[in-house]
C-alpha positions in Angstrom: 13.7 -17.5 -43.8 16.0 -16.0 -41.1 17.5 -19.4 -40.8 17.8 -20.0 -36.7 15.6 -22.2 -34.4 12.0 -20.9 -33.7 13.0 -20.4 -30.2 15.2 -18.1 -31.2 12.9 -16.0 -33.3 10.5 -16.2 -30.1 13.1 -14.3 -27.9 14.2 -12.2 -30.8 10.6 -11.1 -31.3 10.0 -10.3 -27.8 13.1 -8.9 -27.4 14.6 -10.8 -24.5 18.4 -11.6 -24.1 20.9 -14.0 -25.6 19.9 -12.7 -29.0 23.0 -11.3 -30.9 21.7 -8.0 -32.3 22.7 -9.2 -36.4 20.3 -12.2 -35.4 18.1 -10.2 -33.9 17.9 -7.7 -37.0 18.1 -11.0 -39.1 14.3 -12.1 -37.7 12.8 -8.8 -37.7 13.8 -8.5 -41.5 12.2 -12.0 -42.2 8.6 -10.7 -40.0 8.4 -8.1 -42.1 9.1 -9.5 -45.7 6.4 -12.4 -44.2 3.9 -9.4 -43.0 4.1 -11.9 -39.5 2.0 -10.9 -36.5 2.3 -12.6 -33.3 -0.9 -14.5 -32.2 -2.4 -13.3 -29.1 -4.0 -16.7 -28.7 -0.7 -19.1 -29.3 1.2 -17.0 -26.7 -1.6 -17.3 -24.0 -1.4 -21.2 -24.8 2.6 -21.3 -24.3 2.5 -18.7 -21.0 -0.1 -19.9 -19.5 -1.2 -15.7 -19.8 -3.9 -13.5 -21.6 -1.7 -10.6 -21.6 -4.8 -8.4 -20.2 -5.5 -6.9 -17.1 -8.7 -6.0 -16.3 -9.5 -2.2 -14.7 -12.8 -1.6 -12.4 -13.4 2.3 -11.9 -16.5 4.3 -11.0 -15.6 6.8 -13.4 -13.5 7.8 -16.6 -14.7 11.6 -17.1 -13.5 12.9 -14.2 -10.1 14.2 -14.1 -8.4 12.3 -11.8 -9.8 8.7 -13.2 -8.8 10.0 -16.5 -5.1 10.6 -15.6 -5.0 7.6 -13.6 -6.4 5.8 -16.6 -3.4 7.2 -18.8 -0.7 6.5 -16.0 -2.1 2.7 -16.3 -2.5 2.4 -19.9 0.7 3.6 -20.5 2.6 1.0 -18.3 0.9 -2.0 -19.4 1.3 -0.9 -22.9 4.8 -0.8 -22.2 4.9 -4.4 -21.2 2.6 -5.8 -24.3 -0.8 -6.0 -22.1 -3.9 -5.0 -23.2 -6.3 -2.9 -20.7 -10.0 -4.1 -20.5 -11.9 -1.4 -19.2 -15.0 -2.1 -16.9 -17.2 0.9 -15.4 -18.6 0.2 -12.0 -21.3 2.7 -10.8 -22.5 0.7 -7.6 -20.0 -1.8 -6.4 -22.1 -4.8 -8.4 -21.0 -4.9 -11.6 -20.3 -8.5 -11.1 -24.1 -9.2 -11.0 -24.7 -7.6 -13.8 -21.7 -8.3 -16.2 -19.7 -11.1 -14.6 -15.8 -10.9 -16.1 -16.4 -13.4 -18.6 -13.1 -12.8 -20.6 -9.9 -14.1 -18.8 -7.6 -11.7 -17.6 -4.5 -12.0 -15.5 -4.8 -9.4 -12.9 -7.4 -6.7 -12.0 -7.1 -3.2 -10.6 -9.8 -1.5 -8.7 -9.6 2.2 -8.5 -11.0 3.8 -5.0 -13.5 0.8 -4.4 -14.3 0.1 -0.8 -13.2 -3.0 0.4 -16.8 -3.9 1.6 -18.6 -3.7 -1.8 -19.6 -6.8 -3.2 -17.2 -6.7 -6.4 -14.0 -7.0 -4.2 -14.9 -10.6 -3.4 -15.6 -11.5 -6.4 -12.5 -10.3 -7.8 -10.8 -12.6 -5.1 -12.9 -15.4 -6.2 -11.1 -14.9 -9.9 -7.8 -16.3 -8.5 -5.6 -13.6 -10.2 -3.4 -11.1 -8.1 -5.3 -7.9 -7.4 -4.3 -4.3 -7.1 -6.4 -1.3 -5.1 -6.0 2.3 -5.9 -6.8 4.8 -2.9 -7.8 1.7 -0.5 -5.2 -0.3 0.9 -7.1 -4.0 1.3 -5.0 -6.9 2.8 -3.5 -8.6 0.0 -3.7 -6.5 -2.8 -1.1 -4.5 -4.5 -2.1 -1.0 -3.7 -1.0 2.6 -4.1 -2.7 5.4 -1.5 -2.2 8.8 -0.3 -2.9 10.2 3.1 -6.2 12.0 2.1 -6.9 12.7 6.1 -3.6 14.2 6.4 -3.7 16.0 3.1 -6.9 17.6 3.9 -5.8 18.6 7.5 -2.9 20.3 5.7 -5.2 22.4 3.6 -7.3 23.0 6.2 -4.2 24.0 9.0 -3.4 26.3 5.8 -6.3 28.5 6.1 -6.2 28.5 10.1 -2.9 29.5 9.7 -3.8 32.9 7.9 -6.3 33.5 10.6 -9.9 31.8 9.0 -12.1 30.9 11.5 -15.2 30.2 9.7 -14.0 27.4 7.0 -16.5 25.0 5.3 -15.7 22.1 2.9 -17.6 21.4 -0.3 -17.8 17.3 -0.4 -17.4 14.9 -2.6 -20.3 13.0 -3.7 -21.9 11.8 0.0 -24.8 10.4 -1.6 -23.5 8.1 -4.0 -24.5 4.4 -3.5 -20.8 3.5 -2.7 -19.3 5.0 0.3 -16.0 5.9 -1.3 -13.0 6.3 0.9 -11.5 9.8 -0.4 -14.6 11.7 0.7 -14.8 10.4 3.9 -10.8 10.7 5.0 -11.1 14.1 3.7 -13.7 15.0 5.7 -12.0 13.8 8.7 -9.2 15.7 7.9 -10.9 18.8 7.9 -12.8 18.2 11.0 -9.5 17.0 12.9 -7.8 20.6 12.1 -10.6 22.4 13.0 -10.9 20.4 16.4 -7.0 21.1 17.1 -7.8 24.6 16.5 -10.3 24.8 18.8 -12.7 25.8 16.4 -16.1 24.9 16.7 -17.7 22.2 14.1 -20.6 24.0 12.1 -23.0 20.9 9.8 -24.3 23.6 7.9 -21.1 24.3 6.6 -20.2 20.9 5.3 -22.0 21.2 1.7 -22.4 18.4 -1.1 -20.5 19.3 -4.1 -21.2 16.4 -5.9 -18.1 15.9 -7.5 -18.8 17.8 -10.6 -18.5 21.8 -11.6 -22.1 22.4 -11.9 -22.1 21.1 -8.3 -19.8 22.8 -7.0 -21.3 26.1 -8.4 -24.6 25.0 -6.1 -22.5 24.3 -3.3 -21.3 27.6 -3.4 -24.6 29.6 -3.7 -26.1 27.1 -0.5 -22.8 28.3 1.7 -23.1 32.1 0.5 -26.9 32.1 1.2 -25.8 31.4 5.1 -26.6 34.1 7.6 -22.6 34.7 8.2 -21.1 33.1 4.9 -17.9 31.8 5.7 -14.7 33.2 5.6 -13.0 30.2 3.3 -14.1 27.3 1.6 -11.8 24.0 1.6 -13.0 21.8 -1.8 -12.6 18.5 -1.6 -11.2 18.5 -5.7 -10.6 21.4 -8.2 -13.3 20.5 -10.4 -15.5 21.8 -8.0 -13.4 24.4 -6.8 -13.7 25.7 -10.3 -17.3 25.8 -9.6 -17.0 27.5 -6.4 -14.9 30.4 -8.1 -17.7 31.0 -10.4 -20.3 31.3 -8.5 -18.4 33.8 -5.7 -17.5 36.0 -9.0 -21.0 35.9 -10.1 -22.1 37.0 -7.0 -20.1 40.0 -6.7 -17.7 39.3 -4.1 -13.9 38.7 -4.6 -11.0 35.7 -4.0 -9.4 36.0 -2.0 -10.0 39.2 -0.5 -13.7 38.5 0.3 -13.5 34.9 0.2 -10.9 32.2 0.0 -10.7 29.2 -1.5 -8.6 25.8 -1.6 -8.7 22.8 -3.7 -7.4 19.3 -4.1 -5.5 17.6 -6.9 -3.6 20.1 -8.8 -5.8 19.7 -11.8 -4.0 20.7 -14.9 -6.2 24.1 -15.1 -5.9 25.1 -11.5 -2.9 27.2 -12.3 -5.0 28.6 -15.2 -7.5 29.6 -12.1 -4.5 30.6 -9.8 -6.3 27.9 -7.3 -4.5 27.0 -4.2 -4.6 23.2 -4.3 -3.0 20.4 -2.5 -0.9 18.5 -5.2 -1.7 14.6 -5.6 0.6 12.6 -8.4 -2.8 11.1 -10.0 -0.8 9.7 -13.4 2.1 8.5 -10.9 -0.2 6.7 -8.9 -1.8 5.0 -11.7 1.4 3.7 -13.2 2.9 2.6 -10.1 0.1 0.4 -9.3 0.3 -1.0 -12.9 3.9 -1.5 -12.5 3.3 -3.5 -8.9 0.7 -5.8 -10.3 3.0 -6.6 -13.8 5.5 -7.5 -11.1 3.6 -9.8 -9.7 1.9 -11.0 -12.8 5.2 -11.5 -14.8 7.9 -12.4 -11.6 5.7 -13.5 -8.8 6.5 -11.0 -6.9 4.6 -10.0 -3.3 1.5 -7.4 -2.9 3.3 -4.2 -1.8 1.8 -1.2 -0.7 2.9 2.4 -1.4 1.7 5.4 0.1 2.7 8.9 -1.8 3.1 12.2 -0.9 0.9 15.3 -1.7 2.2 18.9 -1.6 0.7 21.6 -0.9 0.3 24.5 -3.7 -0.1 28.0 -2.4 -1.1 30.4 -5.4 -3.5 33.3 -5.6 -7.0 32.1 -3.7 -6.3 32.0 -0.4 -5.4 35.1 1.7 -5.7 36.2 5.5 -9.8 36.8 5.8 -11.5 40.4 5.5 -10.8 42.1 9.0 -14.0 43.2 9.5 -15.1 39.2 9.9 -12.2 38.2 11.9 -13.6 36.6 15.2 
């Protein structure tokens, strides 16, 4: 109908060069008149690709993972790739649900290198990307969680705080995720460098949820000598911490300071001081890196993105009567 070769039709429909705009318009008009839709199975046979990327994530409901997935999905969609999502809560997904559908690449979100699934993914023989963990041979996008947590705690130390607690991401998960370990290391490093004694009772598991943050704050406020500041490893937990502080009749930051981590979209509403990490951008960049490997054979690359301290209204110097 367009009076051109099938090769020209293919290039025109895929937006490739070497097709004049007049010819491309004629091909598109013909495809619309015929209600023609490209067959994915036929395209995969011709190209050797399924145009599909598998993404393995431990969570989808938490803000950080939702933002990362949005970034990945936007980039894949722009490139004409589909996303197949697998929820992996224990690092043993392949023991229960093997990846039966063929994929062109796999992206692992925050899964550590020592879980069984990493080896199974390597055995698929496709490019692999990793978010939050630098694994040799994988494309990866990370932030420096140690330095970021240290920056947060140093902010509190610089304001005069010496009794600083930490609410951690879930420490009882079946997977030893790296971010909570690294953020804990950054917290302890900042205190040690400032000559502040490490007190195990000031480290409380917030279970990565708002409700967990509420319970963790209640535990810290019940201590004989409550902390003057709390470093919280995620903004969602920090929102729960703030709720408990206010229900206890205390003021933030006049009685106790709180700093979070993420720069959740509601952090500004809570006037929360926090460490901002580019969650959406991390996902988008990881997707671009893996597409470059699939489409162009580019080598694996590792990129570390910066974080930023956002100072708002939940941090201030400690009450003078609690200074040591």
